[in-house]
VMD Tcl script that builds the backbone (N, CA, C; Angstrom):
set m [mol new atoms 234]
animate dup $m
set s [atomselect $m all]
$s set {name element resname resid chain x y z} {
  {N N UNK 1 A 0.750 -1.173 0.015}
  {CA C UNK 1 A 0.054 -0.006 0.010}
  {C C UNK 1 A 0.850 1.205 0.068}
  {N N UNK 2 A 0.549 2.265 -0.736}
  {CA C UNK 2 A 1.338 3.458 -1.007}
  {C C UNK 2 A 0.981 4.378 0.123}
  {N N UNK 3 A 2.028 5.206 0.543}
  {CA C UNK 3 A 1.830 6.198 1.537}
  {C C UNK 3 A 1.380 7.439 0.888}
  {N N UNK 4 A 0.585 8.108 1.468}
  {CA C UNK 4 A -0.230 9.403 1.153}
  {C C UNK 4 A 0.673 10.517 1.563}
  {N N UNK 5 A 1.127 11.453 0.588}
  {CA C UNK 5 A 2.113 12.529 1.096}
  {C C UNK 5 A 1.348 13.821 0.613}
  {N N UNK 6 A 1.646 14.911 1.203}
  {CA C UNK 6 A 1.241 16.134 0.645}
  {C C UNK 6 A 2.217 16.609 -0.498}
  {N N UNK 7 A 1.808 17.385 -1.395}
  {CA C UNK 7 A 2.586 17.585 -2.614}
  {C C UNK 7 A 3.908 18.259 -2.343}
  {N N UNK 8 A 3.789 19.007 -1.248}
  {CA C UNK 8 A 5.132 19.730 -0.865}
  {C C UNK 8 A 6.227 18.826 -0.327}
  {N N UNK 9 A 5.891 17.571 -0.202}
  {CA C UNK 9 A 6.992 16.651 0.140}
  {C C UNK 9 A 7.576 15.885 -0.755}
  {N N UNK 10 A 7.027 16.038 -2.009}
  {CA C UNK 10 A 7.580 15.174 -3.224}
  {C C UNK 10 A 9.095 15.325 -3.467}
  {N N UNK 11 A 9.762 14.247 -4.094}
  {CA C UNK 11 A 11.171 14.407 -4.439}
  {C C UNK 11 A 11.399 14.411 -5.796}
  {N N UNK 12 A 12.389 15.180 -6.338}
  {CA C UNK 12 A 12.829 15.180 -7.833}
  {C C UNK 12 A 13.168 13.782 -8.268}
  {N N UNK 13 A 12.821 13.611 -9.523}
  {CA C UNK 13 A 13.045 12.254 -10.056}
  {C C UNK 13 A 12.102 11.115 -9.680}
  {N N UNK 14 A 11.217 11.387 -9.119}
  {CA C UNK 14 A 10.141 10.263 -8.715}
  {C C UNK 14 A 8.717 10.821 -9.236}
  {N N UNK 15 A 8.069 9.898 -9.570}
  {CA C UNK 15 A 6.583 10.030 -10.196}
  {C C UNK 15 A 5.405 9.762 -9.100}
  {N N UNK 16 A 4.556 10.676 -9.165}
  {CA C UNK 16 A 3.500 10.655 -8.044}
  {C C UNK 16 A 2.120 10.784 -8.971}
  {N N UNK 17 A 1.105 10.328 -8.235}
  {CA C UNK 17 A -0.251 10.526 -8.723}
  {C C UNK 17 A -1.096 11.305 -7.759}
  {N N UNK 18 A -1.879 12.177 -8.232}
  {CA C UNK 18 A -2.848 12.964 -7.262}
  {C C UNK 18 A -3.836 11.987 -6.806}
  {N N UNK 19 A -3.983 12.014 -5.353}
  {CA C UNK 19 A -4.908 11.133 -4.666}
  {C C UNK 19 A -6.090 11.804 -4.043}
  {N N UNK 20 A -5.975 13.129 -3.911}
  {CA C UNK 20 A -7.142 13.986 -3.400}
  {C C UNK 20 A -6.643 15.279 -2.880}
  {N N UNK 21 A -7.262 15.784 -1.986}
  {CA C UNK 21 A -7.138 17.030 -1.359}
  {C C UNK 21 A -7.419 17.082 0.112}
  {N N UNK 22 A -6.493 17.837 0.861}
  {CA C UNK 22 A -6.559 17.861 2.321}
  {C C UNK 22 A -8.026 18.298 2.752}
  {N N UNK 23 A -8.556 19.305 2.127}
  {CA C UNK 23 A -9.990 19.841 2.315}
  {C C UNK 23 A -10.729 19.636 1.042}
  {N N UNK 24 A -11.526 18.473 0.732}
  {CA C UNK 24 A -11.946 18.132 -0.496}
  {C C UNK 24 A -12.996 19.262 -0.979}
  {N N UNK 25 A -13.711 19.926 -0.037}
  {CA C UNK 25 A -14.845 20.798 -0.476}
  {C C UNK 25 A -14.492 22.298 -0.455}
  {N N UNK 26 A -13.171 22.689 -0.411}
  {CA C UNK 26 A -12.856 23.988 -0.273}
  {C C UNK 26 A -12.852 24.584 -1.725}
  {N N UNK 27 A -12.859 25.942 -1.721}
  {CA C UNK 27 A -12.674 26.638 -2.912}
  {C C UNK 27 A -11.461 26.404 -3.675}
  {N N UNK 28 A -10.448 26.432 -2.906}
  {CA C UNK 28 A -8.994 26.165 -3.330}
  {C C UNK 28 A -8.875 24.789 -3.907}
  {N N UNK 29 A -9.463 23.858 -3.382}
  {CA C UNK 29 A -9.517 22.477 -4.056}
  {C C UNK 29 A -10.172 22.468 -5.371}
  {N N UNK 30 A -11.183 23.215 -5.445}
  {CA C UNK 30 A -11.978 23.285 -6.606}
  {C C UNK 30 A -11.216 24.030 -7.759}
  {N N UNK 31 A -10.396 25.033 -7.409}
  {CA C UNK 31 A -9.408 25.642 -8.198}
  {C C UNK 31 A -8.366 24.836 -8.739}
  {N N UNK 32 A -7.663 24.075 -7.824}
  {CA C UNK 32 A -6.760 23.134 -8.159}
  {C C UNK 32 A -7.254 22.148 -9.192}
  {N N UNK 33 A -8.385 21.491 -8.953}
  {CA C UNK 33 A -8.988 20.687 -9.780}
  {C C UNK 33 A -9.300 21.070 -11.132}
  {N N UNK 34 A -9.713 22.398 -11.278}
  {CA C UNK 34 A -9.853 22.975 -12.558}
  {C C UNK 34 A -8.505 23.276 -13.419}
  {N N UNK 35 A -7.531 23.386 -12.537}
  {CA C UNK 35 A -6.094 23.579 -13.111}
  {C C UNK 35 A -5.453 22.200 -13.630}
  {N N UNK 36 A -6.138 21.088 -13.375}
  {CA C UNK 36 A -5.714 19.672 -13.668}
  {C C UNK 36 A -5.240 18.772 -12.555}
  {N N UNK 37 A -5.344 19.091 -11.355}
  {CA C UNK 37 A -5.176 18.323 -10.224}
  {C C UNK 37 A -6.333 17.374 -10.004}
  {N N UNK 38 A -6.467 16.386 -10.831}
  {CA C UNK 38 A -7.588 15.450 -10.819}
  {C C UNK 38 A -7.017 14.140 -10.224}
  {N N UNK 39 A -7.948 13.429 -9.438}
  {CA C UNK 39 A -7.365 12.218 -8.890}
  {C C UNK 39 A -6.929 11.307 -9.923}
  {N N UNK 40 A -5.659 10.731 -9.791}
  {CA C UNK 40 A -5.131 9.630 -10.681}
  {C C UNK 40 A -4.145 10.325 -11.732}
  {N N UNK 41 A -4.059 11.722 -11.824}
  {CA C UNK 41 A -3.301 12.286 -12.809}
  {C C UNK 41 A -1.817 12.272 -12.219}
  {N N UNK 42 A -0.784 12.000 -13.232}
  {CA C UNK 42 A 0.572 12.056 -12.783}
  {C C UNK 42 A 1.141 13.394 -12.560}
  {N N UNK 43 A 1.859 13.528 -11.577}
  {CA C UNK 43 A 2.577 14.733 -11.251}
  {C C UNK 43 A 3.979 14.625 -10.678}
  {N N UNK 44 A 4.758 15.494 -11.052}
  {CA C UNK 44 A 6.228 15.486 -10.770}
  {C C UNK 44 A 6.807 16.884 -10.494}
  {N N UNK 45 A 7.944 16.909 -9.783}
  {CA C UNK 45 A 8.601 18.232 -9.734}
  {C C UNK 45 A 9.283 18.694 -11.032}
  {N N UNK 46 A 9.100 19.802 -11.455}
  {CA C UNK 46 A 9.849 20.364 -12.646}
  {C C UNK 46 A 11.293 20.481 -12.456}
  {N N UNK 47 A 12.164 20.413 -13.397}
  {CA C UNK 47 A 13.532 20.606 -13.110}
  {C C UNK 47 A 14.063 21.912 -13.215}
  {N N UNK 48 A 13.558 22.783 -12.133}
  {CA C UNK 48 A 13.894 24.126 -11.944}
  {C C UNK 48 A 14.550 24.183 -10.592}
  {N N UNK 49 A 15.335 25.223 -10.344}
  {CA C UNK 49 A 15.931 25.543 -8.952}
  {C C UNK 49 A 15.072 26.581 -8.100}
  {N N UNK 50 A 13.962 26.245 -7.809}
  {CA C UNK 50 A 13.178 27.015 -6.964}
  {C C UNK 50 A 12.793 26.213 -5.814}
  {N N UNK 51 A 12.668 26.818 -4.666}
  {CA C UNK 51 A 11.976 25.980 -3.406}
  {C C UNK 51 A 10.782 26.453 -3.066}
  {N N UNK 52 A 10.519 27.826 -3.085}
  {CA C UNK 52 A 9.129 28.302 -2.711}
  {C C UNK 52 A 8.946 29.688 -3.483}
  {N N UNK 53 A 8.153 29.546 -4.379}
  {CA C UNK 53 A 7.339 28.498 -4.922}
  {C C UNK 53 A 7.963 27.316 -5.563}
  {N N UNK 54 A 7.193 26.105 -5.361}
  {CA C UNK 54 A 7.667 25.039 -6.152}
  {C C UNK 54 A 7.007 24.878 -7.481}
  {N N UNK 55 A 7.749 24.212 -8.374}
  {CA C UNK 55 A 7.060 24.215 -9.649}
  {C C UNK 55 A 6.833 22.616 -10.013}
  {N N UNK 56 A 5.743 22.223 -10.331}
  {CA C UNK 56 A 5.439 20.851 -10.656}
  {C C UNK 56 A 4.810 20.797 -12.193}
  {N N UNK 57 A 5.028 19.611 -12.761}
  {CA C UNK 57 A 4.663 19.289 -13.967}
  {C C UNK 57 A 3.398 18.399 -13.936}
  {N N UNK 58 A 2.368 18.848 -14.586}
  {CA C UNK 58 A 1.087 18.014 -14.631}
  {C C UNK 58 A 0.477 18.249 -15.946}
  {N N UNK 59 A -0.152 17.197 -16.525}
  {CA C UNK 59 A -0.795 17.354 -17.738}
  {C C UNK 59 A -0.031 18.292 -18.935}
  {N N UNK 60 A 1.249 18.194 -19.045}
  {CA C UNK 60 A 1.924 18.867 -19.946}
  {C C UNK 60 A 2.233 20.402 -19.540}
  {N N UNK 61 A 1.866 20.840 -18.519}
  {CA C UNK 61 A 1.894 22.101 -18.037}
  {C C UNK 61 A 2.923 22.276 -16.721}
  {N N UNK 62 A 3.538 23.467 -16.453}
  {CA C UNK 62 A 4.139 23.597 -15.288}
  {C C UNK 62 A 3.355 24.594 -14.539}
  {N N UNK 63 A 3.175 24.242 -13.227}
  {CA C UNK 63 A 2.479 25.083 -12.304}
  {C C UNK 63 A 3.321 25.444 -11.149}
  {N N UNK 64 A 3.289 26.664 -10.835}
  {CA C UNK 64 A 3.926 27.121 -9.492}
  {C C UNK 64 A 2.995 27.333 -8.461}
  {N N UNK 65 A 3.364 26.582 -7.353}
  {CA C UNK 65 A 2.640 26.743 -6.114}
  {C C UNK 65 A 3.479 26.991 -4.956}
  {N N UNK 66 A 2.866 27.861 -3.999}
  {CA C UNK 66 A 3.653 27.994 -2.776}
  {C C UNK 66 A 3.458 26.799 -1.993}
  {N N UNK 67 A 4.501 26.455 -1.105}
  {CA C UNK 67 A 4.474 25.175 -0.373}
  {C C UNK 67 A 3.268 25.168 0.538}
  {N N UNK 68 A 2.737 26.138 1.045}
  {CA C UNK 68 A 1.509 26.304 1.840}
  {C C UNK 68 A 0.265 25.740 0.946}
  {N N UNK 69 A 0.350 26.115 -0.250}
  {CA C UNK 69 A -0.711 25.623 -1.191}
  {C C UNK 69 A -0.640 24.229 -1.609}
  {N N UNK 70 A 0.699 23.789 -1.915}
  {CA C UNK 70 A 1.023 22.376 -2.232}
  {C C UNK 70 A 0.630 21.454 -1.027}
  {N N UNK 71 A 0.477 21.793 0.259}
  {CA C UNK 71 A 0.134 21.046 1.200}
  {C C UNK 71 A -1.411 20.577 1.112}
  {N N UNK 72 A -2.050 21.196 0.403}
  {CA C UNK 72 A -3.550 20.880 0.213}
  {C C UNK 72 A -3.753 19.804 -0.732}
  {N N UNK 73 A -2.728 19.398 -1.624}
  {CA C UNK 73 A -2.733 18.260 -2.682}
  {C C UNK 73 A -2.284 17.116 -2.095}
  {N N UNK 74 A -2.972 15.915 -2.079}
  {CA C UNK 74 A -2.457 14.669 -1.537}
  {C C UNK 74 A -2.017 13.891 -2.765}
  {N N UNK 75 A -0.749 13.156 -2.523}
  {CA C UNK 75 A -0.413 12.382 -3.602}
  {C C UNK 75 A 0.138 11.083 -3.147}
  {N N UNK 76 A 0.299 10.072 -4.099}
  {CA C UNK 76 A 0.903 8.824 -3.717}
  {C C UNK 76 A 1.936 8.520 -4.778}
  {N N UNK 77 A 3.112 7.872 -4.459}
  {CA C UNK 77 A 4.147 7.558 -5.391}
  {C C UNK 77 A 3.647 6.344 -6.315}
  {N N UNK 78 A 3.892 6.598 -7.534}
  {CA C UNK 78 A 3.380 5.661 -8.568}
  {C C UNK 78 A 4.569 4.807 -9.090}
}
mol reanalyze $m
mol bondsrecalc $m
mol representation Tube
mol addrep $m
């Protein structure tokens, strides 16, 4: 069974999949969903040298999120 992590804890070079949101019914979760953070979607760190905001690759796009925002997204290693 895979361990659920928050997006701010992911590591470079590893692949993850979105598994949900910390607060499923929040307006911010809805916004992230519309940006492509759908359950089962692969996500990984982009190869850039930033720590806050962090940049992730999802659905062919790069999205910058503050670490506090990334904590709202739950992922599992795939």
